[in-house]
KOLFIMI-389148 format. One record per residue (C-alpha): residue in one letter; x, y, z. Coordinates in steps of 0.001 Angstrom, whole numbers, always signed. Layout:
+--------+---------+---------+---------+
| residu |      xx |      yy |      zz |
+--------+---------+---------+---------+
|      A |       X |       Y |       Z |
...
+--------+---------+---------+---------+
This chain:
+--------+---------+---------+---------+
| residu |      xx |      yy |      zz |
+--------+---------+---------+---------+
|      M |  +97977 | +117228 | +102564 |
|      P |  +99481 | +115762 | +105738 |
|      I |  +96643 | +113239 | +106210 |
|      I |  +97347 | +109999 | +104375 |
|      V |  +94572 | +107488 | +103654 |
|      N |  +95752 | +103881 | +103862 |
|      L |  +92447 | +102323 | +102845 |
|      D |  +94044 | +100409 |  +99968 |
|      V |  +96593 |  +98883 | +102366 |
|      M |  +93884 |  +97688 | +104764 |
|      M |  +91799 |  +96340 | +101897 |
|      A |  +94796 |  +94340 | +100663 |
|      K |  +95499 |  +93008 | +104174 |
|      R |  +91873 |  +91892 | +104515 |
|      K |  +91751 |  +90637 | +100909 |
|      I |  +88577 |  +92566 | +100126 |
|      S |  +87735 |  +94201 |  +96819 |
|      L |  +86368 |  +97683 |  +96281 |
|      N |  +83063 |  +96138 |  +95172 |
|      E |  +82788 |  +94028 |  +98333 |
|      L |  +83627 |  +96945 | +100615 |
|      S |  +81193 |  +99183 |  +98775 |
|      A |  +78383 |  +96686 |  +99367 |
|      K |  +79257 |  +96226 | +103061 |
|      V |  +79629 |  +99935 | +103807 |
|      G |  +76830 | +101255 | +101617 |
|      L |  +78945 | +103758 |  +99676 |
|      T |  +79041 | +104120 |  +95924 |
|      L |  +82106 | +102814 |  +94134 |
|      S |  +83025 | +106322 |  +93007 |
|      N |  +82907 | +107771 |  +96541 |
|      L |  +84877 | +104856 |  +97950 |
|      S |  +87418 | +105200 |  +95134 |
|      I |  +87859 | +108917 |  +95902 |
|      L |  +88553 | +108028 |  +99516 |
|      K |  +90874 | +105162 |  +98582 |
|      T |  +93001 | +107343 |  +96301 |
|      G |  +93345 | +110034 |  +98963 |
|      K |  +91449 | +112670 |  +96977 |
|      A |  +88683 | +113078 |  +99577 |
|      K |  +88568 | +116343 | +101491 |
|      A |  +86468 | +114982 | +104366 |
|      I |  +84955 | +111806 | +105772 |
|      R |  +81938 | +111399 | +107999 |
|      F |  +82430 | +109579 | +111263 |
|      S |  +79563 | +107252 | +110345 |
|      T |  +81392 | +106330 | +107126 |
|      L |  +84667 | +105808 | +108976 |
|      E |  +82843 | +103654 | +111522 |
|      A |  +81271 | +101509 | +108792 |
|      I |  +84626 | +101037 | +107051 |
|      C |  +86341 | +100100 | +110318 |
|      K |  +83563 |  +97633 | +111101 |
|      A |  +83746 |  +96049 | +107645 |
|      L |  +87557 |  +95781 | +107736 |
|      D |  +87765 |  +94941 | +111460 |
|      C |  +90277 |  +97705 | +112115 |
|      Q |  +90796 | +100996 | +113942 |
|      P |  +90608 | +104495 | +112400 |
|      A |  +94383 | +104819 | +112847 |
|      D |  +94826 | +101818 | +110545 |
|      I |  +93183 | +103832 | +107771 |
|      L |  +94172 | +107434 | +108504 |
|      E |  +97730 | +108580 | +109158 |
|      Y |  +99170 | +112013 | +109892 |
|      K | +102549 | +112968 | +108449 |
|      E | +103961 | +116421 | +108923 |
|      E | +104936 | +118120 | +105673 |
+--------+---------+---------+---------+
């Protein structure tokens, strides 16, 4: 898939754990883990907004497009 999820990179930059982010965003650990590993097929804008707010970043910091 040409969309790459860099959530783990942003979490490392902000020094925040999966548990902390899960609590701030209101997502289960399993759903957040699926997103973090790039196995998610979709993401709601409300979820993306909550993640960006919690990590103080832009959507482009988390999602990247690379042509195959």
